[in-house]
N, C-alpha and C positions, 0 to 999 in steps of 0.2 A: 308432761302433765298439763298441756294446754289442749283445749277442745273447742270446736265451734259452739256457739251459744245455743242454749235451750234444752229443755227436757231432761233434767238430771235424774239419776236413780236415787234411792232412799238415802244413801250416805254421801251423796254429792260428788262421787269419784268419777262418774261417767256422764258425758253430756252428748245429746243427740245433735241433729242438724240444726243450723241456725234458722230461725223464722217460725218454729212451731213449738207447741207444748207449754212448758212452765213459764208463767208470766213473771216469775221472779227474775228471769234473765231477759225480759223484754228490753230491746234497745242495745243489748250487748253483742259485740262482734265476736268476742272470744271469751272463754271462761277459764280462769286459773283455778285448777283443782285444789281442794283443801289439802293441806299438808305439803304443798310445793315448797321447795327450799329457795334460798336466795338466788342461787345460780339459775334455776328454772325461771324465776320471776324476772331476773335481770335480762335473760335471753328474750323473754317476751317483750320487755321494754325496748330493747335494741331493735327487734324485728317488727315492732308495731308500725303500722302505716298511718299516714296522716288521716285525721278524722276517724279515728278508731276508738271504740269504747271497750276497755278491758275490765272484766268483772271478776271479782273474787267469790268463789263458792264459800258458803258459811263454814267457819272453822278458825282454828288458831294456826298462824304461820310463824314458826320459830326461825328467826332470821339472824344470821351471824355476820352480816356485812351491810354496808350502806348500799342503797339502790340509787340509780340515776336514770333520768329520762331527758333526752334532747330532741325528740321528735315533736313536731308541731301538732296542735289540735288533737291531743290524746286525753281521754278521760279514764281515770281509775275509779272504779265504783265498787262499793261493798253492797250491803243489803239496805235498800231504801226504807224498809219497814222497821229495821232494828240495827242501828250502827254497832251495837255490841256483838252482833252475830259474826262479824269479821274482825279479827284481832291480829295486827302485826306486832309480834312480840320480839323485842330486841334485847331481852335479858342476857342472851348468850352472844351478843355482838363482839367480834374480835377484830374486824377490819372496818376501816373508815370511821368517821366521827359522827355524822348525822344519820338519820334514819332514811330519808329520801330527799334527793335534790333534783330540781327540774329547771331546765333552761329553755325548753321549747315554748313557743307562743301558744296561747290557747290551752294551757294546762288546767285541768280540773281534777280535783280529788274529792270524793264525797262518800258519805254513808258508811264509815268504818272507824275503827279505833286503833290507836297506836299506844304502846306502853314501853317504858324503860329505855328510851333512846339514850345513847351515851352522850351525844351532843345535842344539837337541835333536832327537832322531829321532822317537820315538813318544810323544806326550803325551796323557794322559787326566786331565782336571781336573774336580773337583767332581761326580763321578759315582759309580755303584755297579755291582756285578757286571761288573768289567772284567777281561779276560783277555788276556795276552800269551803266546803259545804257539809254540815252535819257530821263533824268529826268529834271524836273524844280522844284527848291526849292526856296520859297520866304517868306517874311514876309510883311504883309499889312502895318505895321507901318513905313516901310522904313528902313534906316540904323541907328538903335539905339541900345544902350547897352543891353537892356532887351531881344533882340532877342536871339535865340539859338546860341551857340558858333560855332558848326560845322554843315554843311548841309549833306555832304557825308563824312563818317567817318569810314574807315576801320582801325582797330588797331590790332597789333600783328598777322597779317595775311600773308599768302603766296599766290602768284599768284593772283594779284589784277589788275582788269581792270576797269577804269573809263573813259567813252567816251560819247561824244555828249550831255553833260549835261549843263544846265544853272543855275547858283546860284547867288542870289541877296540878300544881307542884313545880312550875317552871322557876328556875333560879334567877331569871332576869325578867322577861315579859312573856306572859302566856300567849297573847296575840300581839305581834310586833309588825308594824309596817314602817319601813325605813327608806328614805331617799326615793320616794315613789310619787306618782301623780294619779289623780282621779280614782278615789278610793271610797268604798262603802264597807263599814264594819257594823253589822246589825244582828240583833237577836241572839247574841252569844252569852254564855254564862262562864265567868272566870272566877276561880276562888283558890285559895291556898298557894298563890304565886307571890313573888316579890311584887311585880306589877301585873295587874290584870290585863290592861290594854295600853299599848304605847304607839303613838304616832310621832315619828322623829324625822326632822328635816324633809318634810313632805308637803305637797301642795294639793289642795282640793280634797279634803277628807270629810266624810259624813260618818259620825259615830253615833248610832241610834238604836234604842230598844234593847240595850245590853244590861246585864246584871253583874255587878262586880262586888264581891263581898269576901271578907276574911283574907284579903291580900295586904301587903305592906302599904301599897297605894292602889287605888282603883284604876285610875286612868292618868297617863302622862301624855302631855303634848309638849314636845321638846324641840329646841334647836340647839345642837351641840357643835362645838368647833372641831376642826381638823378632819372633816369628812369630805368625800368627793363632792356631794351636793352641799352648798354652803348656806342654804336658807330653808325656811319653811313658813307657809302661810295658808290662809283660807281653810279654816277648820270649823265645823259645826258639831257640837256635842249636845244631843237632845234626847229627851225621853229615856234616860238611863237611870238605873237604881244603883246607888253607891252607898253601901251599908257596911258598917263595922269593919272597915279596912284598917285593922290594928295589929296585924301579924308582925312579929319581930322580923327585921330584915335579915334574910339568910342568903343574900347575894354574895358572890365571890368578892372577897375583900380587895379593894383597889379599883373595881369597876365603877363606872358612873352610878349605876343603879344601887350599889351598895351604900351610897351616901343619902339615899332617899329616906327621909324620916318616916317611921311608922305612924299610922293614924291619919292618912290623907285620903279624902275622897278623890281629889284631883290635884295634880301639880302641873302648872303651866310654866314653861321655862323659855323665855326669849322668842316665842312664836309670835307671828304677826297675823292680824285679822282672825281672831278666835272668838267664837260666839258660844255661850252656854245658855241653854234655854230648856225649861220644862223638865229638868232633872230633879231627882229626889236624893238628898244628901242626909244620911241618918247615922248617928253614932260613930262618926270618925273622930277619934280622940284628939288629934292635933288640930285639924281644921277641915271644913268641908272642901274649900277651894283655896289653894295657895298659888299666887301668881308672882313670879320673881324674874329679875334679870339674871344674867349669868354671874355677875359679880356677887349677888346675894347668895346664889347657890354655892359659889366657892366658899363663902363664909360658913354656910351650913355644913359643907364638906369638912372644913377644918374643925368645927365644933363637934363633929361626929367621928373625929379621929383620922381623917384623911391625911395622907403624907404628900400626895401630889395633886393639889387642887388648883394649881395656877395655870392650867393649860388654856391658851388663848389662840385665836386665829384672826389675823387682820382682815380676812375675807368674809368673816362671819359677824353679823351685827349681834352684839350680846344683849340688846334690849328688846323687850316686848313692846308691841304697839297695837292700837285698835282692839282692845279687849272689851267685849260686850257680854255682860252677865245679867240675865233678867228672867223673871217668871219661873224661878226655881223654888224648891221647897227645902228648907234646912231645919233639921231636928236634932238636938243634942250633939252638936259638933263642937270641937275645941275645948272639951271639959277636962282633959288630962293630957296635955301636949307632951310630945317627945322631949326628953331633957335637953337635947341640943337646940331645939327650936325655942324651948322655954327660956334657956339661957340668953337667947337673943331678944325674945319678945315678951316673955312673961308667962305666968303659970295658968292663965285662963284666957283663951283666945276666942275671937269672933268666928263666925262661920265662913266669912270671906276675908282673905288677907291679901293685900297687895303691898309690895315693898316701896311703893311711892317713887321709884326711880324714874325720872323724866329726863331723857337726854336733851341737850340743847336744840337739836334739830326738830324736836317735837313739842316744844313748849307752847306753841299756839294750836296744837291739835288735840282732839279728844282721844287721849290715850286709854282712859278707862271710862266706861259708861255702865250704869246700873239700872237703866230703864226709867219708866215713869214713876214706879213705886219702889225705890231702891231699899234693900235691907241695910241694917247697920253694918258698916264696913270699917275695919281698922287699917289705916294707912300707917306704916311704921318706917323708921329709918331716917337718916339724915339725907342730905342731897345726893349722896352716893348710894342711898338705899341699903346701907349695910348695918348701921349701928342703931340700937334702940335709943330713942330720944323722946321722953315724955312730952316735951313741948310741941313735938311734931307728930304726936300719936293721936290720930283723929278717929272718932267713931260715928261721925255724922255722915251717913250715906247721901244726904241731900246734895252735897257738893258735887256728886256724880250723877245727878238727875239729868240724864241725857240718853239719846239713842244713837245707834250707828247702823248703817246699811248692812244687810246680811252679806257674809263673805261670798256667797253665790246663791243662785236661785234653786238649782238642783244639780245632782250628779247623775249623769247617764253613762251606763256601761254597756258595751256591745253585747256582752254575754248575759245581760240582765233584761233584755228586751223580748 
């Protein structure tokens, strides 16, 4: 059920010679016919040649197993005019965990929809020049724990682009980039997830022009212990809309994300050189932006019922540093904080919260800067940044009237030129 590209008949089952006819398949080397099963599609992925574009005819593809791709420089394409016209449906999946995994360099997937993956949806692992473009990933059951953890999931990769996607219902993070370098996440819409967008133990990430609403937390920028890559730094989060991220946390109990408090526009955990600028934070009930060390997150974990919150790694720095927050807009944040956070900090919180933890190695450095016109900020905690202490509870942002250099000038991706 594979044919050379171009010139399909009325029902999309037959295709003519490549290079003429229907512009729907312009640039396609081969077309996968509608109704093709998983075995047929997997054969096409195995037999694909380098620098090949495989296109899906419009229709629903009912797939009962995970697909995999290891060939370099292959593009999987749906309908550029309507991503809903091509649907990969994993409702009846019986083999494998994820929907599609790719390990070949130069992997691109674009202009199609995926639903009901039993595990993660689209995974790219240990590769480079990976692009996720104009995808929609959903689960029919809504926002429930049994949904797949991640929808778009590049891991251990370099030169990562995620753009113009919509993700609904992931039980961990809708768009997750982990242990990767040189990253752009732009113009995506994420809602109904535990976390909308997560950048974890990664270097050089630009998160821009996205809309995150009705998640437990809109954006996470994390450094976690006990991972292969031990650190994360140089992240810019700009021009994003973070609105009403107040959904109850439905993450699998015991996972790190399951202890993220509802009601956060952004949570920054132990990341270095992070800049937030020109974002709009609206209606996030716990806080617009919460920035903490790993020790503080452990405390929040305990207050939210965590049983194993003491995980540490001597190779991972648990503190954040060089956090720069400026020129953002905050409206109606912190009005009804999560009970676990309220127990630590109080029942009404400011739009920007920092745990005040300053490690000895950084006492003479600018750990937090709020720009030339800083908003009111609450610094909480004792010297360990853990316990509420009214004597050290500050709301005067002028103390942090300073600037920091941008983490980078720009991100350039080979596939984006």
